[in-house]
C-alpha positions in Angstrom: 0.0 0.0 0.0 2.3 2.7 -1.4 0.7 5.8 0.3 1.9 4.4 3.6 5.5 4.3 2.6 8.3 6.3 1.1 9.4 5.2 -2.4 13.0 5.4 -1.4 12.5 3.2 1.7 10.5 0.7 -0.4 13.4 0.5 -2.9 15.9 -0.1 -0.2 13.9 -2.8 1.5 12.9 -4.7 -1.6 16.4 -4.3 -3.1 17.8 -5.8 0.1 15.3 -8.7 -0.1 16.2 -9.3 -3.7 19.9 -9.6 -2.8 19.1 -12.1 0.0 16.5 -14.1 -2.1 17.3 -13.7 -5.8 14.4 -14.4 -8.1 11.9 -14.8 -5.3 10.8 -11.2 -4.6 7.9 -9.5 -6.2 6.7 -5.9 -5.4 2.9 -5.2 -5.5 1.9 -1.5 -5.3 -1.5 -0.3 -4.4 -3.1 3.1 -4.2 -5.3 2.6 -1.1 -3.9 2.9 2.5 -5.4 -0.5 3.3 -6.8 0.7 6.7 -9.0 3.3 8.3 -8.3 7.0 8.0 -7.0 7.5 11.6 -4.5 4.6 11.2 -3.4 5.8 7.8 -2.7 9.3 9.2 -0.7 7.7 12.0 1.4 5.9 9.5 1.9 8.8 7.2 0.4 12.3 7.7 0.4 13.1 4.0 -1.2 9.8 2.9 -3.9 11.6 0.9 -1.3 13.5 -1.1 0.7 10.3 -1.6 -2.4 8.5 -2.8 -3.1 11.2 -5.4 0.6 11.0 -6.5 0.5 7.3 -6.9 1.6 7.2 -10.6 4.6 9.5 -9.9 5.5 7.5 -6.7 5.7 4.4 -8.8 8.0 6.1 -11.3 10.3 7.0 -8.4 10.5 3.4 -7.3 11.2 2.3 -10.9 13.9 4.9 -11.1 15.5 3.7 -7.9 15.7 0.2 -9.3 17.2 1.3 -12.5 20.9 1.0 -13.2 20.8 4.4 -14.8 20.1 6.0 -11.4 23.7 5.2 -10.3 24.5 8.8 -11.0 21.4 10.2 -9.4 21.4 12.6 -6.5 19.1 10.4 -4.5 19.9 6.7 -4.7 19.1 3.3 -3.2 22.3 1.6 -4.4 21.3 -1.9 -3.2 18.2 -1.8 -5.4 19.9 -0.6 -8.6 19.7 -3.4 -11.2 17.9 -5.8 -8.8 15.4 -8.1 -10.3 12.1 -7.2 -8.6 9.1 -7.4 -10.8 6.5 -4.7 -10.1 2.8 -5.4 -10.1 -0.1 -2.9 -9.9 -2.7 -3.9 -7.2 -6.2 -2.7 -7.6 -9.8 -2.9 -6.3 -11.3 -0.4 -8.8 -11.0 0.4 -12.4 -8.6 3.4 -11.8 -5.7 1.0 -11.3 -6.6 -0.9 -14.5 -6.0 2.2 -16.6 -2.6 2.8 -14.9 -1.4 -0.8 -15.1 -2.3 -0.8 -18.8 -0.6 2.5 -19.5 2.6 1.4 -17.8 2.6 -2.1 -19.3 2.8 -3.8 -15.9 1.1 -6.9 -14.6 -2.2 -6.3 -12.9 -3.5 -8.0 -9.7 -7.2 -7.4 -8.8 -8.6 -7.7 -5.3 -11.7 -9.7 -6.3 -11.7 -11.6 -3.0 -13.7 -8.6 -1.8 -14.1 -6.0 -4.6 -16.2 -8.2 -6.8 -18.2 -5.5 -8.5 -15.4 -4.1 -10.7 -13.5 -7.3 -11.6 -14.9 -7.7 -15.2 -14.7 -4.1 -16.1 -11.2 -3.8 -14.7 -9.9 -6.8 -16.6 -11.5 -5.5 -19.8 -10.1 -2.0 -19.4 -6.6 -3.4 -18.7 -6.6 -5.8 -21.7 -8.0 -3.2 -24.1 -5.7 -0.4 -23.1 -2.6 -2.4 -22.5 0.6 -0.9 -23.9 3.6 -3.3 -24.2 6.6 -2.3 -22.2 10.1 -3.5 -21.7 8.7 -5.3 -18.7 5.7 -7.0 -20.3 4.8 -7.7 -24.0 1.2 -8.7 -23.4 -1.3 -8.4 -20.5 -0.8 -10.4 -17.4 -3.7 -10.6 -14.9 -4.1 -12.0 -11.4 -7.3 -12.3 -9.4 -7.8 -12.7 -5.7 -10.2 -15.4 -4.5 -11.4 -16.7 -1.1 -10.7 -20.4 -0.8 -11.8 -22.8 1.9 -11.2 -26.5 1.0 -11.8 -29.4 3.4 -12.4 -33.1 3.2 -16.2 -32.5 3.3 -18.6 -29.7 2.2 -19.9 -29.6 5.8 -16.4 -29.1 7.3 -15.6 -26.4 4.7 -18.8 -24.5 5.4 -18.0 -24.6 9.1 -14.6 -23.1 8.5 -16.2 -20.5 6.3 -18.2 -19.1 9.2 -15.1 -17.3 10.5 -14.9 -15.3 7.2 -18.6 -14.5 7.2 -18.4 -13.1 10.7 -15.3 -11.1 9.8 -16.9 -9.4 6.8 -20.1 -8.9 8.7 -18.1 -7.0 11.3 -16.4 -4.9 8.6 -19.8 -4.0 7.0 -21.4 -3.1 10.4 -18.4 -1.1 11.7 -17.7 -3.6 14.4 -14.5 -5.2 13.3 -13.1 -7.9 15.7 -10.4 -10.5 15.8 -11.2 -13.6 13.7 -13.7 -15.8 15.5 -13.4 -19.6 15.8 -15.6 -21.5 13.4 -19.1 -22.7 14.4 -21.8 -24.7 12.8 -23.4 -23.0 9.8 -26.7 -22.0 11.4 -29.7 -20.5 9.7 -28.8 -17.1 11.1 -25.4 -17.3 9.6 -26.8 -18.4 6.2 -29.2 -15.4 6.3 -26.2 -13.0 7.1 -24.2 -14.6 4.2 -27.1 -14.1 1.8 -27.6 -10.4 2.7 -27.1 -8.6 -0.7 -24.1 -6.5 0.5 -22.2 -9.3 2.2 -23.1 -11.9 -0.5 -21.7 -9.6 -3.2 -18.5 -9.0 -1.4 -17.9 -12.7 -1.0 -19.1 -13.6 -4.5 -15.8 -15.1 -5.4 -15.5 -17.4 -2.5 -15.0 -21.1 -3.3 -15.9 -23.3 -0.4 -16.3 -27.1 -0.2 -14.5 -30.4 -0.8 -11.9 -30.8 -3.6 -14.3 -31.8 -6.4 -16.7 -29.0 -5.6 -14.0 -26.3 -5.5 -12.3 -27.7 -8.6 -15.5 -27.1 -10.6 -15.9 -23.6 -9.2 -12.3 -22.6 -9.8 -12.3 -24.1 -13.4 -15.5 -22.1 -14.2 -14.0 -18.9 -12.7 -10.8 -19.3 -14.8 -12.8 -20.0 -17.9 -14.9 -16.9 -17.3 -12.1 -14.4 -16.4 -9.2 -15.9 -18.4 -6.8 -14.6 -15.7 -3.2 -15.9 -15.7 -2.8 -16.5 -12.0 -4.8 -16.7 -8.8 -4.1 -15.3 -5.4 -5.6 -17.6 -2.8 -6.9 -15.9 0.4 -7.8 -18.4 3.1 -9.2 -16.6 6.2 -9.3 -19.7 8.4 -9.1 -19.6 12.2 -6.8 -22.6 12.9 -3.4 -22.7 11.2 -3.7 -26.5 10.7 -7.0 -26.1 8.9 -5.5 -23.3 6.8 -2.5 -25.5 5.8 -4.8 -28.4 5.0 -6.9 -26.1 2.8 -3.9 -24.8 1.0 -2.6 -28.4 0.4 -6.0 -29.5 -1.0 -6.2 -26.4 -3.2 -2.7 -27.1 -4.5 -4.0 -30.5 -5.6 -7.0 -28.8 -7.2 -4.9 -26.5 -9.2 -2.5 -29.2 -10.3 -5.4 -31.3 -11.6 -6.9 -28.3 -13.4 -3.5 -27.6 -15.0 -3.0 -31.2 -16.0 -6.4 -31.1 -17.8 -5.4 -27.8 -19.5 -2.1 -29.2 -20.7 -3.7 -32.4 -22.0 -6.2 -30.4 -23.9 -3.5 -28.3 -25.5 -1.6 -31.4 -26.6 
């Protein structure tokens, strides 16, 4: 969330990480502060100005990573020439225009900003301008994923996420709650239009059910990559969900490769 940070410090930090872990560091840059106004002001008093200057702040970071900045008056030497791919993060269509204009890969927060996904992808693909970084559009979509051995178990784990989003919408955010049985009251809360829309791209169930849902989502959106968000209370359940989802994606990719051959 770039408005919270200085471009110079970002370049120094990610340049350092790239030296420690070559080829493993990506840098995603978003315009929003990612928190409430009071917290954003506590992080950086001029966050509103920084948000409005998002495109130029990105250019500063790109410059700090450039070898040509070795003669610059302001430098982050450890970042110069470092291989750190930059992605534009977005939850609205504004970021789609910018990512397309700069020829950078685009990651959309469809795990909560579901309304704008289709328009944002369309704008990005139609307006994309090839760059030295990227020759054709590259898209990523965020999705909520809860996979378990049974549908019933996955639905139970999903109740923690329902309660979390309900707290956000009602202005009563709380720490993540332990899962409970999926009661009729929770089903009613989940199907409230506002909450249901925010969680539209949530894929919950056993492996086969989630595989069908994910395959349909990939077919519909044609995104190149997914970011899996698993808001699950117990770490063991979260790891199990990730392992099962890895199997789902492997099976989907095997089918795709077989179809191409």
